[in-house]
N, C-alpha and C positions, 0 to 999 in steps of 0.2 A: 400069248394072251394080250400083252400090252399093245401089239400091233393092231388088234381088233378094236380097242377101246374107242378111238376117235369116231369110227364109223358107227359103233353102237350108240354113242352119245348123240350123234347127229340123227340117227334113226329115231331115238326117243324124242329129240327136239321136233322132228318132222311130225310125229304123232301128236305131240302136245299142240303144235301149231294148227294141225288139222282139226283137232277137237275144239280148240278155242274159237276158230273161225266158224265152224259148223254151229256151235252153240250160240254164237252172237248173231248169226244170220237171221234166225227165226224172230227174235224180239225186234231187231231192227226192221225187218220186213213188215212186221205187224204195225210198228209205228208209222212206217211209210204208207201202208194201206189205210191207216186211220186218218192221216193227213189228206189222202186222196178222197176219202169219204167226206171229210169236212169241206173240201173244195166243191164236191158235187152237190152237197146240200146247201152250201152257202152259209153254214152255221158259224163259220169263223173266217174272217178275212183280215188282212193287214200285215204290217211288217213283222209282227211276232210269229205269225204262221210261216212267213217266208224264211225266217231264221231257222225254224224247226225243219222245214222242207230241205233247205240247203245243208243243214247239219246231218240229217238222215242220209241224204244222197252222198255226202262226203264219207260218212262212216261206212255205208254199204260198199262204196267204191274201194275203200281201204281193205275191208274184210275180204272182198273178192280177190284183190291183188295179193294180199298177204297169204291167202289160202294156197295160191299157186307158187308164191315165192318161198314160203316157209313150211308149207304143209307136206304131207307124205306124197311122194311121186314114185309109184311102182313101175317096173319095167314095161308093164302092159297097159299103163294108163296113157290115154291120148287126150290132146286138147285141140279143139277146132281152131282154125285160123281166125274165125269170127270172134270166139271167146278170147283168144290171146290178144287180139288187136283192141277190141272194145274195152277189155279189162285194163289194159295199159293206158289207153287214152282216157278212160274214166278217172283214173287216179290223178292225172296231170291236167285235166280239162280246165281247171281254174288257177293253174300255177304259171310261173314265168318260164317253165320248161316246155318246149314243143317236142313231141315225140313222133317218130315215123317208123312204123313197123313194116319192114319190107317183105318178109316171107308171105307167100300166098298159098301155102299148103298146110293141112293139119300136121301135127308133129307130136312125138312123145312128150308127155308132161315134164320129164326130166330136162328136156331141151328148153322148154318154156321157163322152167325154174331157173336154169342157168342165166337165161337172158334177163329175167326180172331181177335177179340178184345183182347182175352186172349193172342194170339200170339204177338200182338203189345205191350202189357204190359210186357210180358216175354222178349221181345227184349231189353227193357231198362235195364234189369238185366244182359245182356250179352255183356259187353263192348269189350271183346276180341273174341266174337263169341262163338259158341258152337253147340250142337246137341239138337234138340227139337222134341219130339214126341207128337202128338195129337191123343187121343184115346177116343172112346165112350164106357162108361161102360154099362153093361147089363141093368141097370135101367134107362138109358138115360142121365146119368151125364157125363159131359166132364172131362177128365183128361189130363192135360198138364205136361209133364216131360221134364226138361231141364238139361243137364249136360255140364259143361264147366270147363276150368282151373280156372276161377274166376267168382263167382256170386256176383253181387253188387245190393243189394236191399235197397232202401231208405224207411225205415219203415213208416215214416209219409205219404209218397205218396201212398204206398201200402195199408195203412189203409183206403184209400178212397174206396177200393173195399168192405170193410165191413161196413163202417159207413157213407159214402157219402163225399161230397166235403169239409164240415167243418172240417173233421178230419185232414187234412194236415196242418192247421194253417196258411195258406198263400194262395194267389190267385194261381190257377193252371196256368201253362204256356201252350201255344198252343201245344207244343210237348208232353204234358201230358194228352191231352183231352181223350185219350183212356181209362184212368182209370175211369173217370166219365161216359163215354159212356158205359163201361162194367158194372159198378155198376147199371146204369139205365136199361140197356138191361136185365140184370139178374133179377132185381126187377120186370120188366114188365112181365116176364114169371114165377114169383114166385120161383126163384132160389136164393140161397145164394152162396157166394164165399169164398173159404178158400185157404190158401197157407202156405207152410212150406219151409224152405230152410236152407242150410248150405253153406260152402265156395265153394262147387263145384256142388251142386244139388239144383234144385228148382222144386216144385210141386204145381200146381195151379189147383183147382178142383171146379166144381159146385155141389150143393147138393139141 
């Protein structure tokens, strides 16, 4: 029974993530539609409306990304290459991180989930921004390559990817949940995670 508990907890987390993202999408979309109507009618203009427009666009981009990264991904769920690429690029469009999604085919959502969680982990190692490439190797393994002026890897935290939450030696912070989520998502599809880095380069792969 104990061996099943991590996967059951992750499944519950997936469902909660999906529910939250689904329920937030509708009101955010309604706000976005309202802003568009104001634009069309000319009823309101100025920097205040620009702030609302940018905030709504950012919130929608995050919800779309988090739905794929933290939501439920069944074995028969597929994600189009267009959705995977535009959702990723939408999250980082205004950041100091440039992302390059190399796959050109639709793929199972579980694969997209792995890639997105890898991206969130890599983000923590790029305090000054950088360039990240996500590629699918011929054998179906993910390869994330990041290059930056500074790579900052907290070794204890990154060891969670290999050994689970006990490896970090302290409770995980909410901002670090992607490391446990990635560990569990990889374990659920019988993948292992490996990473290497130096001062300017980081490579994270599945095997």
